C-alpha positions as CSV (number, residue, x, y, z in Angstrom):
1,M,261.5,49.6,141.5
2,S,262.9,47.8,138.4
3,L,260.0,48.9,136.4
4,I,260.6,52.5,137.3
5,K,264.3,52.2,136.3
6,S,263.4,50.6,133.0
7,A,260.9,53.4,132.3
8,S,263.6,55.9,133.0
9,K,266.1,54.2,130.7
10,L,263.5,54.1,127.9
11,A,262.7,57.7,128.4
12,A,266.3,58.7,128.2
13,L,266.8,56.5,125.1
14,A,263.8,58.1,123.4
15,A,265.1,61.6,124.2
16,G,268.5,60.7,122.7
17,M,266.9,59.4,119.5
18,I,264.9,62.6,119.1
19,A,268.0,64.7,119.6
20,T,270.1,62.8,117.1
21,G,267.2,62.4,114.7
22,A,267.0,66.1,114.2
23,L,270.5,66.0,112.7
24,A,270.3,62.7,111.0
25,G,269.7,64.5,107.6
26,T,273.1,66.1,107.5
27,I,275.6,64.4,105.2
28,V,279.2,65.1,104.1
29,V,279.6,65.9,100.4
30,R,283.2,67.2,100.4
31,A,286.1,67.2,102.8
32,S,289.7,68.4,102.6
33,G,292.5,68.8,105.1
34,P,294.0,66.6,107.8
35,S,290.6,65.2,108.9
36,A,289.3,64.4,105.4
37,T,289.6,60.7,105.9
38,M,287.3,60.8,108.9
39,Y,284.5,62.4,106.7
40,P,284.1,60.4,103.5
41,P,281.4,61.6,101.1
42,G,278.0,60.3,102.2
43,K,278.9,60.1,105.9
44,A,275.9,61.1,108.1
45,I,276.7,63.6,110.8
46,T,274.5,63.0,113.9
47,A,276.6,65.0,116.5
48,A,275.6,68.5,117.4
49,A,279.1,69.7,116.9
50,I,282.4,68.5,115.4
51,T,286.1,69.4,116.0
52,L,288.2,70.3,113.0
53,K,291.9,70.9,112.6
54,P,293.9,73.7,111.0
55,G,293.4,73.4,107.2
56,D,290.2,71.4,107.4
57,T,287.2,72.3,105.2
58,L,284.0,70.3,105.4
59,V,281.0,70.8,103.0
60,L,277.8,69.5,104.5
61,L,274.3,69.1,102.9
62,D,271.0,69.0,104.6
63,A,267.4,69.6,103.7
64,K,267.9,73.3,103.8
65,G,271.0,73.6,101.7
66,T,274.8,73.5,101.7
67,H,276.9,74.4,104.7
68,T,280.7,74.9,104.8
69,L,282.8,74.6,108.0
70,S,286.4,75.6,107.8
71,G,289.4,76.0,110.2
72,A,290.4,74.7,113.6
73,G,288.0,74.5,116.4
74,V,284.6,73.2,117.5
75,H,281.9,73.8,114.9
76,A,278.2,73.6,115.5
77,I,276.5,71.6,112.7
78,A,273.9,74.4,112.3
79,G,276.6,77.0,112.3
80,G,277.7,76.8,108.7
81,T,276.8,79.2,105.8
82,A,273.2,80.4,105.6
83,S,270.7,78.1,103.9
84,V,268.9,78.8,100.7
85,A,265.1,78.7,100.5
86,P,263.9,75.1,100.4
87,S,261.9,75.9,97.2
88,A,265.1,76.6,95.3
89,L,266.4,73.0,95.9
90,G,262.9,71.6,95.6
91,A,262.6,72.9,92.0
92,L,265.9,71.4,91.1
93,I,265.3,67.9,92.5
94,R,261.6,67.5,91.7
95,S,261.2,64.6,89.4
96,S,260.0,65.7,85.9
97,G,258.2,63.3,83.7
98,A,258.9,63.0,80.0
99,R,257.3,65.8,78.0
100,Q,258.1,68.3,75.3
101,V,259.1,71.7,76.6
102,R,259.1,74.9,74.5
103,T,260.0,78.3,75.8
104,G,257.8,81.2,75.3
105,A,260.6,83.0,73.4
106,V,264.2,82.3,72.5
107,R,266.4,83.9,75.2
108,G,269.1,86.4,74.2
109,A,272.6,86.5,75.4
110,L,273.2,84.7,78.7
111,T,275.6,85.6,81.5
112,G,277.6,82.5,81.9
113,P,276.9,79.0,80.6
114,A,273.3,77.7,80.7
115,K,272.5,75.2,83.4
116,S,269.9,72.4,83.5
117,P,266.9,73.5,85.5
118,N,266.2,69.9,86.7
119,L,268.7,67.5,88.3
120,W,267.2,64.5,86.5
121,Y,267.5,65.9,82.9
122,V,270.2,64.2,80.8
123,D,272.5,67.1,79.8
124,A,273.3,66.5,76.2
125,S,276.6,68.5,76.5
126,R,278.2,66.6,79.4
127,G,279.2,63.0,80.0
128,G,279.7,60.8,83.0
129,T,277.6,58.7,85.2
130,M,274.0,59.9,85.2
131,C,271.4,59.0,87.8
132,V,267.8,58.8,86.7
133,T,264.6,58.3,88.7
134,D,262.5,56.7,86.0
135,P,264.3,55.3,82.9
136,A,261.0,55.2,81.0
137,A,260.3,58.9,81.7
138,T,263.6,60.6,81.3
139,N,264.2,63.9,79.5
140,V,267.2,65.2,77.5
141,W,268.2,68.9,77.9
142,R,270.4,71.0,75.7
143,P,272.0,74.2,76.8
144,D,271.7,76.1,73.5
145,M,268.2,76.4,72.2
146,T,268.6,79.3,69.8
147,S,268.0,77.2,66.7
148,A,266.6,73.9,65.6
149,A,269.0,71.0,65.8
150,S,269.0,67.2,65.4
151,Y,271.0,65.3,68.0
152,S,272.2,61.7,67.7
153,I,272.1,59.1,70.4
154,W,274.0,55.8,70.0
155,S,274.0,52.6,72.0
156,G,274.6,48.9,71.1
157,G,275.1,49.7,67.4
158,K,271.8,51.6,67.2
159,N,271.6,55.3,66.2
160,V,268.5,57.3,67.0
161,P,267.9,61.0,66.2
162,L,266.5,63.4,68.6
163,D,265.1,66.6,67.1
164,F,264.8,70.0,68.8
165,A,262.8,72.9,67.5
166,A,264.1,76.5,67.8
167,G,263.4,77.6,71.3
168,Q,263.0,74.1,72.6
169,S,265.4,72.9,75.3
170,V,263.9,69.7,76.6
171,R,262.7,66.5,74.8
172,P,261.8,63.0,76.1
173,W,264.5,60.4,75.8
174,P,263.6,58.4,72.6
175,A,261.5,55.3,73.3
176,Q,263.3,53.5,70.5
177,L,266.5,53.4,72.6
178,P,265.3,52.4,76.2
179,L,267.6,53.3,79.1
180,T,269.1,50.3,80.8
181,A,271.1,50.2,84.0
182,G,274.8,50.3,83.5
183,A,274.5,50.8,79.7
184,R,276.6,53.4,77.9
185,Y,275.1,56.0,75.5
186,R,276.8,58.5,73.3
187,L,275.0,61.8,72.6
188,A,276.2,64.3,70.0
189,A,275.0,67.7,68.7
190,P,275.2,68.4,65.0
191,N,278.9,68.7,64.1
192,G,279.8,68.3,67.8
193,A,282.0,65.8,69.6
194,P,279.9,63.1,71.3
195,V,279.7,62.8,75.1
196,E,279.2,59.4,76.8
197,I,276.9,58.7,79.7
198,V,276.4,55.7,81.9
199,V,272.9,55.3,83.3
200,Q,272.3,54.4,87.0
201,P,268.6,54.2,87.9
202,I,268.0,55.1,91.6
203,G,264.2,55.0,91.8
204,N,262.4,57.6,94.0
205,A,265.2,59.4,95.9
206,G,262.8,61.5,97.8
207,D,262.3,65.3,97.8
208,S,264.9,66.2,100.4
209,A,268.3,67.5,99.3
210,D,270.2,65.3,101.9
211,A,268.4,62.1,100.8
212,V,269.0,62.9,97.1
213,G,272.7,63.7,97.8
214,A,273.2,60.4,99.6
215,A,271.7,58.5,96.7
216,L,273.9,60.3,94.1
217,I,277.0,59.6,96.2
218,A,276.1,55.9,96.4
219,K,275.8,55.6,92.7
220,G,278.8,57.8,91.8
221,C,276.8,60.5,90.0
222,T,279.3,63.2,90.8
223,R,278.2,65.7,88.2
224,Q,274.7,65.8,89.6
225,L,276.0,66.0,93.1
226,D,278.1,69.0,92.2
227,Q,275.0,70.7,90.7
228,L,273.0,69.9,93.9
229,V,275.8,71.3,96.1
230,E,276.1,74.5,94.0
231,A,272.3,75.0,94.1
232,G,272.3,74.6,97.8
233,Q,274.7,77.4,98.4
234,A,273.2,80.7,99.7
235,T,273.3,83.6,97.3
236,P,275.7,86.2,98.7
237,T,274.1,89.4,100.0
238,G,275.3,93.0,99.7
């Protein structure tokens, strides 16, 4: 009889693990309102539904994209905003090895500021903590590729130039100035004010948006997290 009871308990436990495992990939990326302290960034949501108070807004991230829950009431975790196609997030978070990239033609006027096409490119126009998957195979991206330009990178008293040809937006990080965990680097465009980045290697963060988001939160790479959250939002229809 005890063996039967034990088998029943194991079966129930296994069923519970399967049920929660399906939601284990949902994490909090932003929270505001009275319940914000209960949902710090990076918190995993394993419940099928959560209760929010008036004024609460919760932004969640899972493998399919960004979901926003707002207002008082019981909210199903799968009941947020519509998900984007997984390929849209996959293209952004896919690790890109160091290589020269030249566009087929220089683009004309853009609507809004240009955005990095890859989460792991070092944006030469923005500072902050930067997570990289492979310090030895990291790329630098510039938003304006209309003309040739020579950028400068400083660290530890060493200055290394990084040249871009017209129509070229991505170049490998210079091997003469290796990326080191916690080190600070200053990047400057010609006649431009420098921006400072702090490097945080995170290794292979996986190819799922929720896993990448959790890794970015743990390392304090907020700029990349914002980019990931924005990319995960569904494009409005109509």
